[in-house]
Each structure stands twice: as structure tokens, then as C-alpha cells.
C-alpha positions as CSV (number, residue, x, y, z in Angstrom):
1,M,16.9,223.7,64.1
2,T,18.8,226.7,65.4
3,G,22.0,228.6,64.7
4,V,22.2,230.0,68.3
5,A,25.5,228.8,69.9
6,A,24.0,228.6,73.4
7,I,21.4,226.1,72.2
8,L,23.8,224.2,69.9
9,N,26.1,223.5,72.9
10,D,23.3,222.7,75.3
11,P,23.3,218.9,76.3
12,K,19.5,218.9,76.2
13,F,19.5,220.0,72.6
14,L,22.2,217.5,71.7
15,E,20.2,214.6,73.2
16,A,16.7,215.8,72.0
17,A,16.9,214.0,68.6
18,P,19.5,211.9,66.8
19,P,20.3,214.6,64.1
20,N,21.1,217.2,66.8
21,K,24.4,215.5,67.6
22,T,25.9,216.4,64.2
23,F,24.0,219.6,63.6
24,P,26.5,221.8,65.5
25,F,29.2,220.7,63.2
26,S,27.0,221.5,60.2
27,M,26.3,224.9,61.5
28,S,30.0,225.6,61.9
29,L,30.3,225.2,58.1
30,T,27.4,227.5,57.4
31,K,28.3,231.0,56.3
32,D,24.9,232.6,55.9
33,Y,22.2,233.9,58.3
34,W,19.0,232.9,56.3
35,H,18.4,230.0,58.7
36,L,17.9,232.4,61.7
37,P,14.2,232.6,62.7
38,T,14.9,236.3,63.5
39,Y,16.0,237.1,59.9
40,P,12.7,238.8,58.9
41,Q,12.9,241.1,62.0
42,L,16.6,241.9,61.3
43,L,15.8,242.7,57.7
44,K,12.9,244.9,58.7
45,S,15.1,246.8,61.1
46,F,17.8,247.3,58.5
47,Q,15.3,248.5,55.9
48,H,13.8,251.0,58.4
49,Y,17.1,252.6,59.3
50,V,18.4,252.7,55.8
51,H,15.2,254.4,54.7
52,Q,15.7,257.0,57.5
53,S,19.2,257.6,56.3
54,I,18.4,258.0,52.6
55,T,15.5,260.3,53.3
56,S,17.7,262.4,55.6
57,Q,15.7,261.7,58.7
58,L,18.9,260.4,60.4
59,S,22.6,260.7,59.5
60,S,24.1,257.6,58.0
61,E,26.2,257.1,61.1
62,L,23.3,257.4,63.5
63,A,21.1,255.2,61.3
64,L,23.7,252.4,61.3
65,D,24.3,252.8,65.1
66,E,20.6,252.7,65.8
67,C,20.2,249.7,63.5
68,A,23.0,247.8,65.2
69,A,21.5,248.5,68.6
70,D,18.1,247.4,67.4
71,Q,19.4,244.2,65.8
72,E,21.5,243.4,68.9
73,K,18.3,243.7,71.0
74,I,16.5,241.4,68.5
75,L,19.2,238.7,68.6
76,R,19.6,238.8,72.4
77,S,15.8,238.5,72.9
78,S,15.8,235.6,70.5
79,T,18.6,233.9,72.3
80,A,16.9,234.3,75.7
81,Q,13.6,233.0,74.3
82,R,15.3,229.9,72.7
83,S,17.2,229.1,75.9
84,E,13.9,229.1,77.8
85,D,12.3,226.9,75.1
86,I,14.7,224.0,75.6
87,Q,14.6,224.0,79.4
């Protein structure tokens, strides 16, 4: 299953299997991100930039800005890929 809103709201997803019709409601109650397939990539990115900050390779502000940009790219890429998968 997915936590990506574009997929959760897609009629093709909702009709693909009986549990899919109620899954979007369940996801609206979920408050964590462990279910995301991209979680390992997001964690790796975060660890990389935190390491660069604590070893003074980047300032804290720049490390967090770079991390945010990298994670945004990961999430957008994942969303695009998932949308293609259900078409």
C-alpha cells in the first residue's frame, strides 16, 4: 500500500482491490512515516547532512537546507514513479 495522496485518491487505486477503498481513511489516521517506501532513502539523506554539519563540513543551516532539498527531490521522484505504476 502507499501513503502518497495522489495514489490514495486515484480511482484506479481505489478499485484495484477491495481493501483499497477503506485504506485512504486509515492513512488519514496514521501519524508516522515508516510506511513510506522511500523512508530508507530519506534517512540516508538526513544522516549524510547531519554528519556534514557535525563534522563542520557544512554549517547547520546549509546542511538542513541541502537535506530538505534532497528529501523533497526523493519524495517528488517517488510520487512520480508511483503515479506511473498505477496507470
